[in-house]
N, C-alpha and C positions, 0 to 999 in steps of 0.2 A: 326808485325809493321807499317807493307802497309797497310791493315783492319784494324787497328784505324785510323788512319790516312783520309783515304777514308770516314772515316764512323762520325771522326769530321767533312772532312769539310763539308759532301752531311748535317747534325747536320745544322751546323752555315746558307749555304744555304739556308736551311728550314729554320730558325726563319728569318733569311732577306725578304723570299720569306714571313711569316704569318705578317712578322714589315709593310713592302710594302704593303701586299693588307688590315690592316686594318684603316691602313692611314686615316684620314679624306677626304672627298670631297667635292670642294667650290661648291655652284649652284650659278651659274653664272644665275641671272633675274634682269631686268634694275627694278630701281627703282622705279620708279610710270609706272604706269598705263593711257596711254590715257581714255576717259570715253566718251570726246563732243566735240564740238562749232558750235560757233554760233556766227550770224552775223549780224545785225541792226545798223544801221545811220555810217555807217565809223568806229565802234569800235567792233572788236571781242574779243570772248571769248572763252578759252576752258578748261575744267575740267581734275584732274587727281586723280587717285586712289593710295596712296599709303600704301600696304600693312601692312609692317611690322609693322605701329602706326596706323595702318586704319584712316588715315585721308584721306582728299578731298580739292585737292585745287583749285582752280582758278583763270587762266589768263588771264592780259589783256590791246590788244592794240589798242592802236590809231589812225588811221589815220596818222592824219597829224604829232603823232612822232612814227614810225614803227620803229626805234630802240631801243627803249624803250619798254619792260615786264616786268609789275607787275604784281607780284605773291603773294598775299600775301593775298590773304583769305584765311578759315581754318574754317576743319570742321572736327570734330573729331565723329564716328561714333560706335554707342555703339556695 
């Protein structure tokens, strides 16, 4: 009886171990990757690439109003 109980317990632990290994892994990556920056005449631009939807964004910050960032530009790459 003890051998059967030990076998059932070992099988349960093995099943749980296989279940834990088979779980999906979470892939943590930044949402966007910085590509480059540029500045001229008190206005700064920054370009970002989003790999999930293959899009490029451009953000603009004016020196007079540095509290707001305007990121409306988007272009989808082929």
